[in-house]
C-alpha positions, 0 to 999 in steps of 0.5 A: 225813547229808551235805547237799550245797549247790549255788548256781546262776545261769543255768548249767543244763547244768553244774548238771544234770551235777553233779546227775547225779554226785550221783545216782550216789554210792555214799554213801547218806545224801545230801541235795541242796539247790540255791539257784537265784539268780534264773536266767532259763534255767529251771534251777530248773524243770528241776531240779524236773522231772528231780531231784524229790528235790533241794530247791530254794530260790529267790533273787532274783538278788542273792544271789551265791555268798556269799548263796546259801550263807548261805541254804542253810546256814540251811536245812540247820541247821534240818533237820539232826541232830547229826553231820551234814555240809554239802558245799559244792559249786560247780556247775561241777564233776563228781565220781566215784561214790565222791567223797562217801564219800571225804570222809566217811571222811577227815573221820571218820578225822581227828576230824571235820576240815574236808576239801577236795578235790583240784581237777583241771582238767577239760580237762587232768586231769594238772593238779591243785591240792591243799593251799594254804598262806599265809604272813603276807603272804598269798602263796599256795603251791599243791601241784601236784605230781601224783606227791606228790598220788598218793602220799598219801591226804591233806594236813593241812598246809593253811591255807585251803580253797576252796568248790569241794568242801569237807565241813564238820561242821555244828558248825563253823557253829554255833560260828563262824557262817556266811559273810561276805556283807557284806564278801565277797559273791562271792569270798573268802568260802570262804577267809575262812570256812576261815581263821576255822575254823582259828583257832577250832581246827578241823582243815583237810585236803585229801583226795587221794582225793576229786577234783572235776573243775572247768571252770576256764575258765567262772568269773569275771573275772580280770586278763588276762595281756596287757600292755595292757588297755582302760580299760573292761576295767580298770573291769570288773575293779575294780568287778564282783562277778564279778571276782576283782580287785574292789578293795573286796572284795579288800581286805576279803579281805586285811584279814580274812584277815591275821594281827594285826600284818600287816593294814595292811602286807598291805592296802597291798601287795596294794592297790598290786599289784592296781592295778598289775595293772589300772590299770597295764596301761592307757594312763593307767597305763602309768608304773606298770608301771615301779614294778611291778618294785619293788613285786611283786618276789618277791610273788604276790598271792592271787586267790581263787576 
C-alpha cells in the first residue's frame, strides 16, 4: 500500500488538480491523505465533497510544510501495515497515470530504496532536474541534462531528495524518526530528512521514469536576481518562514546537513553568502557587494525547496 501525503494551505485549484491526477493512477493500492493547514479558501470542504475517499486532517494554520507532514506521517504510521510506503507529494504538481507505479517498481527493484522523482518545469517541459549531489561545502550540483535523464531509468548517485514527489518505505520513519519541525519548519526539512536517511544506510535514488510536473513559479520567496532590493524586501527574505533565505532556518539547515568537521566553516561561509545576497543588495549594504566577489567566487549557496 502507498499512502500519499499532501500538505495544503489556501491553494485549492492546485490541490484539486493533483488529487485528480492521483484518482487516475493505474496503481491500485493507494490511499490519499491531505493535511489542510487552516485554509480559508474552502480547500478542505471542497476536497471532502469532490473526493470523499481522501482522508483530510485539519491544521490550525501554523503547521507549515514540516508540521503538516509530521502530522500526516504520525497518522499514517498508526494505520499502515508492514511493507507500506509513504509518498511525499507537494500540492503544486501534476503527475502521469503511471507515476506511483513507476516509483514502487523502482524502489522494489533496488531493495526498497527511497525514490525521488524527476522534476519537470510545468511551463517548460524541456527543463528537468533529476539527481542532486552535495559536496562537503554543501554546494549543490543538479543533473539537468535531458538526454542523460532520458537514456536511463534511474540515478543512484544522489545525496539528497526533495519532498516534491519522494516515495519513502515506512521503515525509514520507524528507524530515524520524522521531519525536524523545530529547526526547519518550512524549507530544508525534506533535504535534512533524506540526508539523515542516507547516513543511516538507506539508499537514495531518483527515478527518471517517474516525473512530477511542478508549478515552480508559485512557491515561496527567493532572493531576487535584481542588483538592488529594498530594505523591506530584504527583511522579508531574512525573516519570513516562506522564504528560502530565512537566516535562522537556513543556517539550521547548513549546520544539520554538514558533515562533521565542516559545520562551522560551512555555517560561516553560507551565512556570509546569504547576507551578501540580501543585505548586500540594499542601499545600506552596498559596500558588501565588493566583498561578495571574494567570498562567493566559485561558491554556490544551496537554496532548498
